[in-house]
C-alpha positions as CSV (number, residue, x, y, z in Angstrom):
1,M,107.6,104.6,98.2
2,Q,107.9,107.1,101.0
3,K,104.8,109.1,102.0
4,L,104.9,112.8,101.1
5,T,103.7,115.7,103.1
6,N,101.0,117.9,101.6
7,K,103.6,120.6,100.7
8,E,105.9,118.1,99.1
9,E,103.0,116.8,97.1
10,E,102.2,120.3,96.0
11,V,105.9,120.7,94.8
12,M,105.7,117.4,93.0
13,H,102.6,118.5,91.1
14,I,104.5,121.7,90.0
15,L,107.5,119.6,88.9
16,W,105.2,117.2,87.0
17,K,103.6,120.2,85.3
18,L,106.9,122.0,84.5
19,E,108.9,118.8,83.8
20,K,112.2,120.7,84.7
21,A,112.5,123.6,87.0
22,F,114.8,125.7,89.2
23,V,113.7,126.5,92.7
24,K,112.6,130.0,91.6
25,D,110.4,128.5,88.9
26,V,108.7,126.2,91.4
27,L,108.2,129.2,93.8
28,K,106.5,131.2,91.0
29,E,103.9,128.4,90.6
30,V,102.9,128.3,94.3
31,K,99.5,130.0,94.4
32,E,98.8,130.5,98.1
33,N,100.9,130.9,101.3
34,K,104.1,131.4,99.3
35,P,107.0,129.9,101.3
36,H,110.4,131.4,101.5
37,Y,112.9,130.4,98.7
38,N,115.0,128.4,101.2
39,T,112.0,126.4,102.4
40,V,111.2,125.4,98.8
41,S,114.8,124.5,98.2
42,T,114.8,122.3,101.4
43,M,111.6,120.6,100.3
44,I,113.0,119.8,96.9
45,R,116.2,118.4,98.4
46,N,114.1,116.3,100.7
47,L,112.2,115.0,97.7
48,E,115.5,114.2,96.1
49,E,116.6,112.2,99.2
50,K,113.3,110.3,99.1
51,G,113.9,109.4,95.5
52,Y,111.2,111.5,93.8
53,V,113.4,114.1,92.2
54,G,116.7,114.3,90.4
55,H,118.8,117.3,89.3
56,N,121.2,118.7,86.8
57,A,123.9,121.0,88.2
58,Y,124.8,124.2,86.5
59,G,127.5,125.7,88.6
60,N,126.0,126.4,92.0
61,T,122.4,126.2,90.7
62,H,120.4,123.0,90.2
63,Q,117.6,122.3,87.8
64,Y,115.2,119.7,89.2
65,Y,113.1,117.1,87.5
66,P,110.7,114.4,88.7
67,V,112.1,110.8,88.6
68,V,108.8,109.3,89.7
69,T,105.9,109.8,87.3
70,K,102.6,111.1,88.4
71,E,101.0,107.8,87.4
72,E,103.5,105.8,89.6
73,Y,102.8,108.1,92.5
74,R,99.1,107.9,92.1
75,K,99.2,104.1,91.9
76,G,101.2,103.9,95.2
77,F,99.1,106.5,96.9
78,M,95.8,104.8,95.9
79,S,97.1,101.3,96.9
80,N,98.1,102.7,100.3
81,A,94.8,104.5,100.8
82,I,92.8,101.4,99.9
83,E,94.9,99.3,102.2
84,S,94.7,101.8,105.1
85,Y,91.1,102.9,104.8
86,F,89.2,100.2,103.0
87,N,90.8,97.0,104.3
88,N,92.3,96.3,100.9
89,S,88.8,96.1,99.4
90,Y,88.1,98.0,96.2
91,K,84.5,97.1,96.6
92,S,84.4,98.9,99.9
93,M,86.1,101.9,98.3
94,I,83.5,102.1,95.5
95,S,80.7,101.6,98.0
96,F,82.0,104.5,100.1
97,F,81.9,106.8,97.1
98,A,78.4,105.6,96.1
99,K,77.1,106.2,99.6
100,E,78.7,109.7,99.7
101,E,77.1,110.3,96.3
102,K,80.5,111.0,94.7
103,I,79.8,108.5,91.9
104,S,76.7,108.0,89.9
105,A,75.0,104.9,88.7
106,D,75.9,105.9,85.1
107,E,79.5,106.2,86.1
108,L,79.4,102.8,87.8
109,R,77.9,101.4,84.5
110,E,80.8,102.9,82.6
111,I,83.3,101.3,85.0
112,L,81.5,97.9,84.5
113,D,81.7,98.4,80.7
114,M,85.5,99.0,81.0
115,I,85.9,95.9,83.1
116,E,83.9,93.8,80.7
117,K,85.9,95.0,77.7
118,K,89.2,94.0,79.4
119,K,88.0,90.4,79.8
């Protein structure tokens, strides 16, 4: 899976939310720093070239839809982040969040319970 830019990710989140959309629909959903229509159109075509988006043609207009699910993207994104920043160690990743106080002992216990239930 090819890496996405922050703006491409933002567009994907909009497409995941809307499920199907024309460029104008995507543009309406952009909250801050609204880009030009042509910029959004180019981003969506780039996403299509990267294999993230498909389209249905209606004359000269296209309705776009995600072909990669949010879950598939999340899985690839997290795997890449863990490989790149935590030396492929999930333990290192969890330790990082614990040290940064982003995860509590109770949450860690919940995770352990989930792991135990899967065994």
